[in-house]
C-alpha positions as CSV (number, residue, x, y, z in Angstrom):
1,X,4.5,-20.9,19.9
2,X,4.5,-17.4,18.5
3,X,7.5,-17.7,16.5
4,X,6.4,-21.1,14.9
5,X,3.5,-20.1,14.0
6,X,4.5,-17.0,12.3
7,X,7.2,-18.7,10.8
8,X,4.3,-21.1,9.1
9,X,2.2,-18.0,8.3
10,X,5.1,-17.0,5.6
11,X,5.4,-21.1,4.8
12,X,1.7,-20.5,4.2
13,X,1.7,-17.3,2.3
14,X,4.7,-17.8,-0.1
15,X,2.9,-21.4,-1.0
16,X,-0.4,-20.1,-1.7
17,X,1.8,-17.8,-4.1
18,X,3.0,-21.0,-5.8
19,X,-0.2,-22.6,-5.9
20,X,-2.0,-19.6,-7.8
21,X,1.4,-19.3,-9.9
22,X,1.5,-19.3,-13.7
23,X,4.7,-21.5,-14.0
24,X,5.7,-22.9,-11.1
25,X,8.8,-25.3,-12.9
26,X,9.8,-21.3,-13.9
27,X,10.4,-19.9,-10.5
28,X,14.1,-18.8,-9.7
29,X,13.9,-20.2,-5.9
30,X,17.0,-18.9,-5.2
31,X,15.9,-15.0,-6.0
32,X,12.7,-16.3,-3.9
33,X,14.8,-16.6,-0.8
34,X,17.0,-14.1,-1.8
35,X,14.1,-11.8,-1.2
36,X,12.9,-13.2,1.6
37,X,16.0,-12.7,3.7
38,X,16.5,-9.3,2.4
39,X,12.7,-8.4,3.8
40,X,14.0,-10.0,7.3
41,X,16.7,-7.7,7.5
42,X,14.9,-4.6,6.0
43,X,11.9,-5.1,9.1
44,X,14.8,-5.7,11.8
45,X,16.9,-2.5,11.0
46,X,13.4,-0.9,11.3
47,X,11.8,-2.5,13.9
48,X,14.5,-3.6,16.6
49,X,18.0,-1.9,15.7
50,X,17.6,1.1,17.8
51,X,19.5,3.4,15.4
52,X,16.6,2.1,12.3
53,X,14.0,3.1,15.0
54,X,15.5,6.1,15.9
55,X,15.7,6.8,12.1
56,X,11.9,6.0,11.5
57,X,11.2,8.1,14.4
58,X,12.8,10.9,12.8
59,X,11.5,10.6,9.3
60,X,7.6,9.9,10.8
61,X,8.0,13.5,13.0
62,X,9.1,15.1,9.9
63,X,6.5,14.1,7.7
64,X,4.0,14.8,10.3
65,X,5.2,18.5,10.4
66,X,5.0,18.7,6.5
67,X,1.5,17.4,6.8
68,X,0.8,19.9,9.6
69,X,1.2,22.7,7.0
70,X,-2.0,22.0,5.2
71,X,-3.8,22.9,7.4
72,X,-3.2,26.8,7.1
73,X,-4.8,26.9,3.5
74,X,-7.7,24.5,4.8
75,X,-8.7,26.9,7.5
76,X,-8.4,29.7,5.4
77,X,-10.7,28.5,3.1
78,X,-12.9,26.7,5.3
79,X,-12.5,28.8,8.4
80,X,-13.2,26.8,11.8
81,X,-14.8,23.9,10.6
82,X,-10.9,23.0,9.6
83,X,-10.2,23.6,12.8
84,X,-10.5,20.2,14.9
85,X,-10.1,22.8,18.1
86,X,-12.8,24.8,17.1
87,X,-16.7,24.1,18.4
88,X,-17.5,21.8,15.3
89,X,-15.2,19.6,16.8
90,X,-13.1,17.0,14.3
91,X,-14.6,16.4,10.6
92,X,-13.1,14.1,8.4
93,X,-14.0,15.9,5.0
94,X,-12.7,19.1,6.2
95,X,-9.6,18.4,8.0
96,X,-8.6,14.8,6.9
97,X,-9.7,14.4,3.0
98,X,-8.9,18.1,2.0
99,X,-5.2,18.0,3.5
100,X,-4.9,14.9,0.7
101,X,-5.5,18.6,-1.8
102,X,-2.1,19.8,-0.1
103,X,0.0,16.6,-0.5
104,X,-0.7,15.6,-3.7
105,X,0.6,18.5,-5.0
106,X,3.8,18.9,-2.9
107,X,4.2,15.4,-4.5
108,X,4.0,17.0,-8.0
109,X,5.8,19.3,-7.6
110,X,8.3,17.3,-5.8
111,X,8.3,14.6,-8.5
112,X,8.6,18.2,-11.4
113,X,11.9,19.3,-10.1
114,X,13.2,15.8,-10.1
115,X,13.6,15.6,-6.6
116,X,11.3,11.8,-6.4
117,X,12.8,10.9,-9.6
118,X,16.0,11.3,-7.7
119,X,15.3,9.3,-5.4
120,X,13.0,6.5,-7.0
121,X,16.1,6.0,-10.0
122,X,19.3,5.1,-7.5
123,X,16.6,2.9,-4.9
124,X,15.3,1.2,-7.7
125,X,19.2,0.8,-9.5
126,X,20.3,-1.0,-6.4
127,X,16.8,-2.9,-6.4
128,X,17.5,-4.3,-9.9
129,X,20.6,-4.8,-9.4
130,X,20.4,-6.9,-6.2
131,X,17.2,-9.2,-8.1
132,X,18.1,-9.1,-11.5
133,X,14.8,-7.1,-12.0
134,X,14.4,-4.4,-15.3
135,X,14.7,-0.6,-14.3
136,X,11.5,0.2,-15.5
137,X,9.9,-2.5,-13.0
138,X,12.1,-1.4,-10.2
139,X,11.7,2.0,-10.8
140,X,7.7,1.5,-10.3
141,X,8.3,-0.5,-7.5
142,X,10.0,1.7,-5.8
143,X,7.8,4.8,-7.0
144,X,4.9,3.1,-5.3
145,X,6.8,3.5,-2.3
146,X,5.4,7.5,-2.6
147,X,2.9,7.0,-5.5
148,X,-0.7,5.3,-6.1
149,X,-1.3,2.5,-8.3
150,X,-2.7,4.0,-11.0
151,X,-0.3,7.7,-10.6
152,X,3.9,5.5,-10.9
153,X,3.4,3.3,-13.6
154,X,2.9,7.7,-15.4
155,X,6.8,7.6,-15.2
156,X,7.6,5.2,-17.5
157,X,4.2,5.3,-19.3
158,X,6.5,4.8,-22.8
159,X,7.9,1.9,-21.8
160,X,4.3,-0.3,-20.6
161,X,3.8,-1.5,-24.1
162,X,7.5,-3.1,-24.2
163,X,7.4,-5.0,-20.8
164,X,6.6,-8.6,-19.8
165,X,4.0,-10.5,-18.6
166,X,6.2,-11.0,-15.1
167,X,7.2,-7.5,-15.3
168,X,3.6,-6.2,-15.4
169,X,2.9,-8.0,-12.8
170,X,5.5,-6.5,-10.5
171,X,4.0,-3.1,-11.4
172,X,0.2,-4.5,-10.8
173,X,1.3,-6.2,-7.3
174,X,3.4,-3.3,-6.1
175,X,0.4,-0.6,-6.5
176,X,-2.0,-2.8,-4.4
177,X,0.8,-3.2,-2.3
178,X,1.6,-0.1,-1.6
179,X,-0.1,3.2,-0.1
180,X,0.3,6.8,-1.4
181,X,1.7,9.4,0.3
182,X,-1.0,11.8,-0.5
183,X,-3.6,9.7,1.5
184,X,-1.4,8.9,4.5
185,X,-2.7,11.5,6.1
186,X,-6.0,10.2,6.2
187,X,-4.7,6.9,8.2
188,X,-2.9,9.2,10.6
189,X,-6.3,11.0,11.1
190,X,-7.5,7.5,11.9
191,X,-5.4,6.9,14.7
192,X,-2.8,4.7,12.8
193,X,0.6,5.4,13.7
194,X,2.9,7.4,10.9
195,X,6.0,5.0,12.0
196,X,4.1,1.5,11.4
197,X,2.7,3.2,8.1
198,X,6.4,4.2,6.9
199,X,7.7,0.6,8.1
200,X,4.7,-1.2,6.2
201,X,5.6,1.2,2.9
202,X,9.8,0.6,3.3
203,X,8.8,-2.9,2.7
204,X,6.6,-2.7,-0.5
205,X,9.3,-3.2,-2.7
206,X,10.9,-6.2,-2.1
207,X,8.1,-7.6,-0.7
208,X,6.4,-7.2,-4.1
209,X,9.2,-8.9,-6.5
210,X,9.4,-11.7,-4.1
211,X,5.6,-12.6,-4.7
212,X,4.9,-11.3,-8.2
213,X,8.0,-13.5,-9.5
214,X,6.4,-16.7,-8.0
215,X,2.8,-15.9,-9.3
216,X,4.6,-14.6,-12.5
217,X,8.1,-15.9,-13.0
218,X,9.8,-14.2,-15.9
219,X,9.9,-16.5,-19.1
220,X,9.9,-13.9,-21.9
221,X,12.7,-12.1,-23.4
222,X,13.4,-8.9,-21.6
223,X,13.3,-6.2,-24.4
224,X,16.7,-3.9,-24.2
225,X,15.7,-0.4,-24.0
226,X,18.7,1.6,-23.7
227,X,18.9,4.2,-20.6
228,X,15.5,4.4,-18.9
229,X,14.7,7.6,-18.4
230,X,11.6,8.9,-16.1
231,X,9.2,11.1,-17.5
232,X,8.7,13.0,-14.7
233,X,7.5,16.5,-16.2
234,X,4.4,15.1,-18.0
235,X,2.1,17.3,-19.3
236,X,3.1,19.9,-16.8
237,X,4.9,23.5,-18.3
238,X,6.7,24.5,-15.0
239,X,6.4,24.1,-11.2
240,X,2.9,26.6,-10.8
241,X,1.4,24.3,-13.3
242,X,2.6,20.9,-11.9
243,X,1.4,22.6,-8.0
244,X,-2.0,23.0,-9.7
245,X,-2.3,19.6,-11.5
246,X,-1.3,18.0,-8.5
247,X,-3.9,19.9,-6.4
248,X,-6.7,19.0,-9.1
249,X,-5.7,15.5,-8.9
250,X,-5.5,15.8,-5.0
251,X,-8.8,16.9,-4.9
252,X,-10.5,14.2,-7.1
253,X,-8.4,11.4,-5.0
254,X,-10.5,13.5,-1.8
255,X,-14.0,13.4,-3.8
256,X,-13.3,9.9,-4.5
257,X,-12.5,8.4,-1.1
258,X,-15.5,10.4,0.5
259,X,-17.9,8.9,-1.9
260,X,-16.4,6.0,-1.9
261,X,-16.8,5.7,1.9
262,X,-19.9,7.0,2.4
263,X,-21.1,4.5,0.0
264,X,-19.7,1.3,1.0
265,X,-19.8,2.4,4.8
266,X,-23.7,3.0,4.3
267,X,-23.9,-0.2,2.2
268,X,-22.7,-2.1,4.9
269,X,-25.2,-1.0,7.4
270,X,-27.5,-2.0,4.9
271,X,-26.1,-5.7,4.7
272,X,-25.8,-5.8,8.5
273,X,-29.4,-4.7,8.7
274,X,-30.5,-7.2,6.8
275,X,-28.3,-9.8,8.3
276,X,-29.5,-8.4,12.1
277,X,-32.9,-10.5,11.5
278,X,-30.8,-13.7,11.9
279,X,-28.5,-11.9,14.9
280,X,-25.1,-12.0,12.9
281,X,-23.0,-8.9,11.2
282,X,-21.3,-8.7,8.3
283,X,-18.2,-8.0,10.7
284,X,-19.0,-11.3,12.3
285,X,-18.8,-13.3,9.0
286,X,-15.3,-12.0,8.2
287,X,-14.0,-12.2,11.7
288,X,-14.8,-16.1,11.2
289,X,-13.5,-16.5,7.4
290,X,-10.2,-14.6,8.5
291,X,-9.5,-15.9,12.0
292,X,-6.7,-18.4,10.3
293,X,-4.0,-14.8,9.3
294,X,-4.8,-13.6,12.9
295,X,-3.8,-17.1,14.1
296,X,-0.8,-17.5,12.5
297,X,-0.1,-13.7,13.4
298,X,0.5,-15.3,16.7
299,X,-2.5,-13.3,17.9
300,X,-4.5,-14.8,21.2
301,X,-8.3,-14.8,21.7
302,X,-10.8,-12.0,20.5
303,X,-7.7,-10.5,18.9
304,X,-7.7,-13.2,16.4
305,X,-11.0,-12.6,15.1
306,X,-10.4,-9.0,15.3
307,X,-7.6,-9.4,13.0
308,X,-10.1,-11.4,10.8
309,X,-12.5,-8.6,10.7
310,X,-10.3,-5.9,9.9
311,X,-8.1,-8.2,7.3
312,X,-11.6,-9.1,5.6
313,X,-13.0,-5.2,5.5
314,X,-9.5,-4.6,4.1
315,X,-9.6,-6.7,0.9
316,X,-13.4,-6.9,0.6
317,X,-14.2,-3.0,1.1
318,X,-11.5,-1.0,1.6
319,X,-8.0,0.0,3.8
320,X,-9.8,3.0,5.1
321,X,-12.6,1.3,6.6
322,X,-9.9,-1.3,8.0
323,X,-7.8,1.3,9.7
324,X,-11.0,3.3,10.7
325,X,-11.7,0.3,12.9
326,X,-8.5,-0.5,14.0
327,X,-8.0,3.1,15.2
328,X,-9.6,3.3,18.4
329,X,-8.4,0.0,19.3
330,X,-4.8,0.2,19.1
331,X,-4.7,1.7,22.9
332,X,-5.2,-1.5,24.4
333,X,-2.8,-3.7,22.1
334,X,0.2,-4.3,22.8
335,X,3.1,-3.0,20.7
336,X,3.9,-6.3,18.6
337,X,-0.1,-6.7,18.0
338,X,-0.9,-3.3,17.2
339,X,1.8,-2.9,14.3
340,X,1.4,-5.9,12.8
341,X,-2.3,-5.5,12.3
342,X,-1.0,-1.4,10.8
343,X,1.1,-2.9,8.8
344,X,-0.8,-5.8,7.8
345,X,-3.6,-3.7,6.9
346,X,-1.4,-1.0,4.5
347,X,-2.1,-1.0,0.6
348,X,-4.1,-0.8,-1.9
349,X,-5.4,-4.4,-2.7
350,X,-8.6,-5.1,-2.2
351,X,-11.7,-6.5,-5.4
352,X,-12.1,-2.6,-5.8
353,X,-8.6,-1.9,-6.8
354,X,-8.8,-4.8,-9.3
355,X,-10.8,-2.3,-12.2
356,X,-9.1,0.5,-11.0
357,X,-5.8,-0.8,-12.4
358,X,-6.8,-1.9,-15.6
359,X,-9.0,1.4,-15.8
360,X,-6.5,3.5,-15.0
361,X,-3.3,1.8,-16.5
362,X,-5.4,0.9,-19.6
363,X,-5.3,4.5,-20.5
364,X,-1.4,4.7,-20.5
365,X,-0.9,2.3,-22.9
366,X,-4.3,0.6,-23.8
367,X,-2.1,-2.5,-25.9
368,X,-2.0,-4.1,-22.3
369,X,-5.2,-3.9,-21.4
370,X,-6.1,-7.9,-22.1
371,X,-2.8,-8.2,-20.2
372,X,-3.6,-6.4,-17.0
373,X,-7.3,-7.9,-17.0
374,X,-5.4,-11.6,-17.5
375,X,-3.2,-10.4,-14.2
376,X,-5.3,-8.7,-11.8
377,X,-7.0,-10.8,-9.9
378,X,-3.8,-12.5,-9.1
379,X,-1.9,-9.4,-8.5
380,X,-4.8,-8.5,-6.1
381,X,-4.2,-11.3,-3.9
382,X,-0.5,-11.0,-3.9
383,X,-0.6,-7.5,-3.0
384,X,-2.8,-8.2,-0.3
385,X,-0.5,-11.2,0.6
386,X,2.6,-8.5,0.5
387,X,1.1,-6.6,3.5
388,X,0.4,-10.0,5.6
389,X,4.2,-11.4,4.4
390,X,5.7,-8.0,6.3
391,X,3.8,-8.2,8.9
392,X,4.4,-11.7,9.6
393,X,8.0,-10.8,9.5
394,X,8.2,-7.4,11.7
395,X,5.8,-10.1,14.8
396,X,8.7,-12.3,14.2
397,X,11.7,-9.7,15.2
398,X,9.1,-8.1,17.7
399,X,9.3,-11.3,19.3
400,X,12.5,-11.0,20.6
C-alpha cells in the first residue's frame, strides 16, 4: 500500500506541475521520463547500495569534521558561550549561527581557488549533456548543491541577460529547492542527520531540471554564448580578500537568519495566542492542510499530521522552523519516516524566498526583473515540490 501511495504521490506532484505549466504542449515528455529515471537511480545509489551508503557516511563524517573546526574561532571570540559543554549550555546564536561565518569563508576561498568551480563545471557539463540543458543553467543548478539561491547566479552573472525564461526558471527552482553549505551546520545543530541533508542536496540538480522544464519548457531559441566561464573571483583581489568577503557575507547571513527566527517564532506565538481563544493553533491548521502529503508518503496515524505540520511550517515560515520541530522527533521515528521528512523539508522554498530571489538576482541583472517577478511564484511552488518528490522517491527505495 505504501508503494502505491508513493507512486501516486509522484504522479500527483508531476501532474500538479503540468497544471501550473506555462506551456503544456511544449513539455518534452521523453526528457521528463529521463530525468525521473535518473532521480530513481541517484536515490537508489545513495540509500540502497551499500557502497553508496558508505560513501554518504564517509562524506558526512568529513563534512562534520570540517564544521567542527569552526568552534576554535567561536570559542576564541566568545569564550565559554561558544562551548556547548560549558555551564552556560547550548546557545543557538553563539554555537550555531556563528559557525556560518567560518563555513561561508571556507566556501569563498574554495571558489576563489577554483576547487569548487572545477567540481561544478564538470558535473554541470555532464548534466547538460544528459538532459540537453544549456551550460549556464546546468552550472547554476549544480552550484546550488553548495551555494545559496542568490549566490550561485553570481558565478554566471554576465550571462543572465541572455538567458531564456526556461533557463531563468531552472535557476530559480534549483535555488529554492536547494540548501547552502554555509548553513547546513545550523540544520545539523537542530538534530538533522548530515547524511539526510547530503542525500537531499545531491538530488537537487536533476529534480530541479525535471520540474522546471514542465513548469516552463524551453520554447525560445537559446543564444550561443561560446565557452561559458564561471566568475569565480568576483571582486576579490586575492585569497585573503575572498576569505574576508566570505566572513562578512557569513556574518550578514547569520544575523539575517537570527533576526528572521526571532520575528517568525514570536509572530507564530502571537498568532497561537489569538487562535488559542478558539482552542486551535497555527500548527494544527497547517497539519490538516498539508496532511494529504504525509498520507501520500505512506506515513500512518499521527505521523501524517506531523508531516503536514512540518511541510506547512517550511512553506509558510521557513525550513529552520520546520527542522527545529523535526530534530527532537527523529529519535521516535523509523529510519524511513525520518529520512523522508528530512529530505522533504530541505531547501529554501518558502513564501519569503519569492522576494529574496527577485531582489537578489535583479541586482545582478536588472533587465531580468520583470521575468523574475513573472516566474517567482511558480518557481517557489516547484522548488517546494523538488524536495517532496525527492522524499517520495527515497521512500520507495526504503520499502525494499
